[in-house]
C-alpha positions as CSV (number, residue, x, y, z in Angstrom):
1,X,-21.9,-18.1,-8.6
2,X,-23.3,-16.2,-5.5
3,X,-23.0,-12.4,-5.3
4,X,-20.2,-12.4,-2.7
5,X,-18.0,-14.7,-4.8
6,X,-18.7,-12.7,-8.0
7,X,-17.7,-9.4,-6.2
8,X,-14.6,-11.0,-4.9
9,X,-13.5,-12.4,-8.3
10,X,-14.2,-9.1,-10.2
11,X,-12.4,-7.0,-7.6
12,X,-9.4,-9.5,-7.4
13,X,-8.9,-9.4,-11.2
14,X,-9.4,-5.6,-11.4
15,X,-7.1,-4.7,-8.6
16,X,-4.5,-7.1,-9.9
17,X,-4.6,-5.5,-13.3
18,X,-4.5,-2.0,-11.8
19,X,-1.6,-2.8,-9.5
20,X,0.3,-4.6,-12.3
21,X,-0.1,-1.4,-14.3
22,X,1.2,0.7,-11.5
23,X,4.0,-1.7,-10.7
24,X,5.5,-1.7,-14.1
25,X,6.8,1.9,-13.6
26,X,8.2,1.4,-10.1
27,X,11.8,0.4,-11.1
28,X,11.9,3.0,-13.8
29,X,10.3,6.1,-12.3
30,X,13.4,7.2,-10.4
31,X,15.4,6.8,-13.6
32,X,12.8,8.7,-15.6
33,X,12.8,11.5,-13.0
34,X,16.6,11.7,-12.9
35,X,16.5,12.1,-16.7
36,X,14.4,15.1,-16.1
37,X,17.0,16.6,-13.7
38,X,15.6,15.3,-10.4
39,X,18.0,15.4,-7.4
40,X,17.5,13.3,-4.3
41,X,15.1,15.8,-2.8
42,X,13.1,16.0,-6.0
43,X,12.9,12.2,-6.2
44,X,11.3,12.4,-2.7
45,X,8.9,15.2,-3.8
46,X,7.8,13.3,-6.9
47,X,7.1,10.1,-5.0
48,X,5.6,12.0,-2.1
49,X,3.1,13.8,-4.3
50,X,1.4,10.5,-5.0
51,X,1.1,9.7,-1.3
52,X,0.1,13.3,-0.5
53,X,-3.0,13.3,-2.7
54,X,-4.0,9.8,-1.5
55,X,-3.7,10.9,2.1
56,X,-5.8,14.0,1.6
57,X,-8.6,12.3,-0.4
58,X,-8.8,8.8,1.1
59,X,-10.7,9.7,4.3
60,X,-13.2,11.8,2.3
61,X,-13.7,9.1,-0.4
62,X,-13.9,6.3,2.1
63,X,-16.6,8.1,4.1
64,X,-18.6,8.8,0.9
65,X,-18.4,5.2,-0.1
66,X,-19.9,4.1,3.3
67,X,-22.9,6.3,2.6
68,X,-23.3,6.5,-1.2
69,X,-22.0,3.2,-2.5
70,X,-18.7,1.9,-3.7
71,X,-18.9,0.8,-7.4
72,X,-19.1,4.3,-9.0
73,X,-16.1,5.5,-7.0
74,X,-14.0,2.5,-8.1
75,X,-15.1,2.9,-11.7
76,X,-14.1,6.6,-11.8
77,X,-10.8,5.9,-10.2
78,X,-9.9,3.1,-12.6
79,X,-10.8,5.2,-15.6
80,X,-8.6,8.0,-14.2
81,X,-5.8,5.5,-13.7
82,X,-5.9,4.8,-17.5
83,X,-5.9,8.4,-18.5
84,X,-3.1,9.4,-16.0
85,X,-0.9,6.6,-17.3
86,X,-0.7,8.4,-20.6
87,X,0.1,11.8,-19.1
88,X,3.5,10.5,-17.9
89,X,4.5,10.5,-21.5
90,X,4.0,14.3,-21.9
91,X,5.7,15.2,-18.6
92,X,8.8,17.2,-19.6
93,X,10.0,18.6,-16.2
94,X,10.2,17.6,-12.5
95,X,7.3,20.1,-12.0
96,X,4.9,18.4,-14.5
97,X,5.9,14.9,-13.4
98,X,5.1,15.9,-9.8
99,X,1.7,17.2,-11.0
100,X,1.0,13.9,-12.8
101,X,1.9,11.9,-9.7
102,X,-0.4,14.1,-7.5
103,X,-3.3,13.5,-9.9
104,X,-2.5,9.8,-10.1
105,X,-2.7,9.6,-6.3
106,X,-6.2,10.9,-6.3
107,X,-7.2,8.1,-8.7
108,X,-5.5,5.6,-6.4
109,X,-7.5,6.9,-3.5
110,X,-10.7,5.9,-5.3
111,X,-9.6,2.3,-6.1
112,X,-7.6,0.2,-3.7
113,X,-9.0,1.4,-0.3
114,X,-12.6,1.2,-1.6
115,X,-12.0,-2.2,-3.1
116,X,-10.6,-3.3,0.3
117,X,-13.7,-1.9,2.0
118,X,-15.9,-3.8,-0.5
119,X,-14.2,-7.1,0.3
120,X,-14.2,-6.4,4.0
121,X,-18.0,-6.0,3.9
122,X,-18.2,-9.7,3.1
123,X,-15.5,-10.9,5.6
124,X,-17.0,-13.3,8.1
125,X,-16.3,-12.7,11.8
126,X,-13.2,-14.7,12.8
127,X,-12.0,-15.0,9.2
128,X,-10.8,-11.5,8.6
129,X,-7.2,-12.5,8.3
130,X,-7.7,-15.2,5.7
131,X,-10.2,-13.2,3.7
132,X,-8.1,-10.0,3.5
133,X,-4.9,-12.0,3.2
134,X,-6.4,-13.8,0.1
135,X,-7.5,-10.5,-1.4
136,X,-4.1,-8.9,-0.7
137,X,-2.6,-11.4,-3.1
138,X,-4.1,-9.4,-6.0
139,X,-2.2,-6.3,-4.9
140,X,1.1,-8.1,-4.1
141,X,1.1,-10.1,-7.3
142,X,0.4,-7.0,-9.3
143,X,3.2,-5.1,-7.7
144,X,5.4,-8.1,-7.9
145,X,5.0,-8.9,-11.6
146,X,4.9,-5.2,-12.4
147,X,8.6,-4.3,-11.8
148,X,9.7,-7.4,-13.6
149,X,7.5,-6.7,-16.6
150,X,8.5,-3.0,-16.5
151,X,12.2,-3.8,-16.6
152,X,11.6,-6.2,-19.6
153,X,9.5,-3.7,-21.5
154,X,12.0,-0.9,-21.0
155,X,14.9,-3.1,-22.2
156,X,13.0,-4.5,-25.1
157,X,10.8,-1.7,-26.4
158,X,11.9,1.5,-24.6
159,X,10.4,3.4,-21.7
160,X,7.3,4.8,-23.5
161,X,6.0,1.2,-23.8
162,X,5.8,0.9,-20.0
163,X,3.3,3.7,-19.8
164,X,1.2,2.4,-22.7
165,X,1.0,-1.0,-21.0
166,X,0.0,0.7,-17.7
167,X,-2.8,2.5,-19.5
168,X,-4.1,-0.6,-21.2
169,X,-4.2,-2.6,-18.0
170,X,-6.1,0.1,-16.2
171,X,-8.6,0.4,-19.1
172,X,-9.2,-3.4,-19.0
173,X,-9.9,-3.1,-15.2
174,X,-12.3,-0.2,-15.8
175,X,-14.3,-2.2,-18.4
176,X,-14.5,-5.3,-16.1
177,X,-15.8,-3.3,-13.2
178,X,-18.3,-1.4,-15.3
179,X,-19.8,-4.7,-16.8
180,X,-19.5,-7.2,-13.9
181,X,-19.4,-5.5,-10.5
182,X,-22.8,-4.9,-8.7
183,X,-23.2,-1.9,-6.5
184,X,-22.7,-2.2,-2.8
185,X,-25.5,-1.1,-0.5
186,X,-24.5,1.9,1.5
187,X,-24.2,1.3,5.3
188,X,-25.0,4.1,7.7
189,X,-23.1,3.7,11.0
190,X,-24.8,5.6,13.8
191,X,-24.5,6.4,17.5
192,X,-27.5,5.9,19.8
193,X,-30.1,8.5,18.8
194,X,-29.3,8.1,15.1
195,X,-26.3,10.5,14.8
196,X,-23.7,9.3,12.4
197,X,-20.4,7.9,13.8
198,X,-18.0,10.9,13.6
199,X,-14.7,10.7,11.8
200,X,-13.0,11.3,15.1
201,X,-13.9,7.7,16.0
202,X,-10.8,6.5,14.3
203,X,-8.9,8.1,17.2
204,X,-11.2,7.0,20.0
205,X,-11.3,3.4,19.1
206,X,-8.4,1.6,20.9
207,X,-7.7,-0.8,18.1
208,X,-7.6,2.0,15.5
209,X,-5.2,4.0,17.6
210,X,-2.7,1.1,17.6
211,X,-3.1,0.5,13.9
212,X,-2.6,4.2,13.2
213,X,0.6,4.6,15.3
214,X,2.2,1.4,13.9
215,X,1.3,2.1,10.3
216,X,2.7,5.6,10.4
217,X,6.0,4.8,12.0
218,X,6.4,1.6,9.9
219,X,5.7,3.5,6.7
220,X,8.3,6.1,7.8
221,X,10.9,3.4,8.2
222,X,10.2,1.4,5.1
223,X,8.7,4.0,2.8
224,X,11.9,4.9,1.0
225,X,12.9,1.3,0.1
226,X,11.1,1.2,-3.2
227,X,12.3,4.7,-4.2
228,X,16.0,4.3,-3.3
229,X,16.8,0.7,-4.1
230,X,16.8,1.6,-7.9
231,X,19.2,4.5,-6.9
232,X,21.4,2.2,-4.8
233,X,21.5,-0.6,-7.3
234,X,23.9,1.0,-9.9
235,X,26.5,1.5,-7.1
236,X,26.8,-2.3,-6.9
237,X,26.5,-2.9,-10.7
238,X,22.9,-4.0,-10.8
239,X,20.9,-3.4,-14.1
240,X,17.3,-2.1,-14.3
241,X,16.1,-5.6,-15.2
242,X,17.8,-7.0,-12.1
243,X,16.3,-4.2,-10.0
244,X,12.9,-5.4,-11.3
245,X,13.7,-9.0,-10.1
246,X,14.8,-7.7,-6.7
247,X,11.6,-5.7,-6.2
248,X,9.4,-8.4,-7.6
249,X,10.9,-11.1,-5.2
250,X,9.9,-9.0,-2.2
251,X,6.2,-8.7,-3.3
252,X,6.0,-12.2,-4.7
253,X,6.9,-13.7,-1.3
254,X,4.3,-11.5,0.4
255,X,1.7,-12.7,-2.1
256,X,2.6,-16.4,-1.8
257,X,2.5,-16.3,2.0
258,X,-0.8,-14.4,2.4
259,X,-3.0,-17.6,2.4
260,X,-1.2,-19.7,5.0
261,X,-0.4,-16.7,7.2
262,X,-3.9,-15.4,6.9
263,X,-5.2,-18.7,8.3
264,X,-2.7,-18.5,11.2
265,X,-3.9,-14.9,11.8
266,X,-7.5,-16.0,12.3
267,X,-6.6,-18.2,15.2
268,X,-3.3,-16.7,16.4
269,X,-2.1,-13.6,18.3
270,X,-2.4,-10.7,15.8
271,X,-0.3,-8.3,17.8
272,X,2.5,-10.9,18.2
273,X,2.5,-11.6,14.4
274,X,2.7,-7.9,13.7
275,X,5.7,-7.4,16.0
276,X,7.5,-10.5,14.7
277,X,7.0,-9.6,11.0
278,X,7.9,-5.9,11.5
279,X,11.0,-6.8,13.4
280,X,12.3,-9.2,10.8
281,X,11.7,-6.6,8.0
282,X,13.3,-3.8,9.9
283,X,16.6,-5.7,10.6
284,X,16.7,-6.8,6.9
285,X,16.1,-3.2,5.7
286,X,19.1,-2.0,7.6
287,X,21.3,-4.7,6.1
288,X,20.7,-3.6,2.5
289,X,23.9,-1.5,2.3
290,X,26.0,-4.6,3.1
291,X,24.6,-6.6,0.1
292,X,27.4,-5.7,-2.4
293,X,25.9,-7.6,-5.3
294,X,22.7,-8.8,-6.9
295,X,22.3,-12.2,-5.1
296,X,22.8,-10.9,-1.5
297,X,20.4,-7.9,-2.3
298,X,17.9,-10.4,-3.6
299,X,18.1,-12.5,-0.4
300,X,17.8,-9.4,1.9
301,X,14.7,-8.0,0.1
302,X,13.2,-11.4,0.1
303,X,13.5,-11.5,3.9
304,X,11.8,-8.1,4.0
305,X,9.0,-9.6,2.0
306,X,8.6,-12.5,4.5
307,X,8.5,-10.0,7.4
308,X,5.9,-8.0,5.6
309,X,3.8,-11.1,4.8
310,X,3.7,-12.1,8.5
311,X,2.4,-8.7,9.6
312,X,0.0,-7.8,6.8
313,X,-3.0,-10.1,7.4
314,X,-2.9,-9.2,11.1
315,X,-3.0,-5.5,10.5
316,X,-5.8,-5.9,8.0
317,X,-7.8,-8.1,10.3
318,X,-7.6,-5.5,13.0
319,X,-8.7,-2.8,10.5
320,X,-11.7,-4.9,9.3
321,X,-12.8,-5.5,12.9
322,X,-12.7,-1.8,13.6
323,X,-14.6,-1.2,10.4
324,X,-17.6,-3.1,11.7
325,X,-18.0,-0.3,14.3
326,X,-17.1,2.8,12.3
327,X,-17.7,1.8,8.7
328,X,-15.4,-0.2,6.4
329,X,-14.7,2.7,4.1
330,X,-13.8,4.9,7.1
331,X,-11.5,2.4,8.7
332,X,-9.8,1.4,5.4
333,X,-9.5,5.1,4.5
334,X,-7.9,5.9,7.8
335,X,-5.4,3.0,7.5
336,X,-4.4,3.9,4.0
337,X,-4.3,7.6,4.8
338,X,-1.9,7.1,7.7
339,X,0.2,4.8,5.5
340,X,0.2,7.5,2.9
341,X,1.4,10.2,5.3
342,X,4.3,8.0,6.1
343,X,5.0,7.5,2.4
344,X,5.0,11.3,2.0
345,X,7.6,11.9,4.6
346,X,9.8,8.8,4.0
347,X,11.0,9.7,0.5
348,X,11.6,13.3,1.5
349,X,13.5,12.2,4.6
350,X,15.4,9.7,2.5
351,X,16.3,12.3,-0.1
352,X,17.8,14.5,2.6
353,X,19.9,11.7,4.0
354,X,20.9,10.7,0.4
355,X,22.0,14.2,-0.5
356,X,23.8,15.0,2.8
357,X,25.3,11.6,3.9
358,X,24.8,9.0,1.1
359,X,22.2,6.5,0.0
360,X,23.3,3.9,2.5
361,X,22.0,6.1,5.3
362,X,18.5,5.8,3.9
363,X,18.4,2.1,4.8
364,X,20.1,2.4,8.2
365,X,17.7,5.1,9.4
366,X,14.7,3.3,7.8
367,X,15.5,0.1,9.7
368,X,16.0,2.0,13.0
369,X,12.7,3.8,12.6
370,X,10.8,0.6,11.8
371,X,12.2,-1.0,15.0
372,X,11.1,2.0,17.0
373,X,7.6,1.7,15.5
374,X,7.4,-2.0,16.4
375,X,8.4,-1.3,20.0
376,X,5.9,1.6,20.4
377,X,3.1,-0.5,18.9
378,X,3.8,-3.4,21.2
379,X,3.8,-1.2,24.3
380,X,0.5,0.5,23.2
381,X,-1.3,-2.8,22.7
382,X,0.0,-4.2,25.9
383,X,-1.3,-1.2,27.9
384,X,-4.6,-1.4,26.0
385,X,-5.0,-5.1,26.9
386,X,-4.2,-4.4,30.6
387,X,-6.8,-1.6,30.7
388,X,-9.4,-3.7,28.9
389,X,-9.6,-2.4,25.3
390,X,-13.4,-2.1,25.2
391,X,-14.7,-0.3,22.1
392,X,-15.5,3.3,22.8
393,X,-17.9,3.7,19.9
394,X,-21.1,1.6,19.7
395,X,-21.6,-0.6,16.7
396,X,-23.8,0.1,13.6
397,X,-27.2,1.5,14.4
């Protein structure tokens, strides 16, 4: 097995195990938080704490990985995942649970974005969509199987079993990376004269500006879905296990469609795919309050998954292409940071709408904001194309 294939296989399995461990708590964390006395606003704070720490640390960690190597960062992050999984069990208030989520977010900043940068290092020119789409299966499958497994474990063995399983999966991923993953060679990206490419390059590169604007507004629109579907579900008599099925269907579809859509992305219009996929997901998101029962909700969230699957490989392909100029860790860190900022604001915003108007408003507003983001992105990319979107930053020195 050649080195590139070995790296791909190790990271695929490791990220799948890590995301599976993280996914098992997704349908249960809102319930766990409400048992500790969390209101709608506190639910938003608890979920936003994870995204806040990711957003603060991802640009820094991504930059370090471009210069100092990637394996040791991933290894420390996965070990921290395992440890933090057990600290959920000792959280006894909304304050301590928020602190656990913040620390867990730091660990997350050291795993998925750096693994994505590692894979992107080996993505051939013109095959970014299929390569990153294939790797994204590990994340979507992990997050898809996770809620289903979490609902089953909670019903069969109680909520503590969910956190033990999360810790065990993260420990397995840590061991696999330690034993089997070779270190990446640091890549120094420089301007003429040998000066390092500055962090500000993520704002001067036309493609990254489009990625940042779309990712932020799209995350603002859809960021509350995973948080508030478990809150909305009891209103239409859906059990925690059925919530797990609903959330799993969304991510399963995204996983299954990554390979064919990734191939289309390599030869198709990336901007058009992003606009189409985001538009589909936004309309379906706004339709959630009309579901009324398990089966319609399952269909609607599945449509959201299809929309997400259409846009995801194209966004990642654009990010990989930018990474060849400014550094893969830097571009992946920027993408994930902006997404994280949206995920910080979205649950808080959703919590305000839930407490003041009702949980239905979370989905109406989310769909409207997603449509807005899609339109803004399309206009930005159209203007960039008319002006001739030459890269403002030279390639690696």
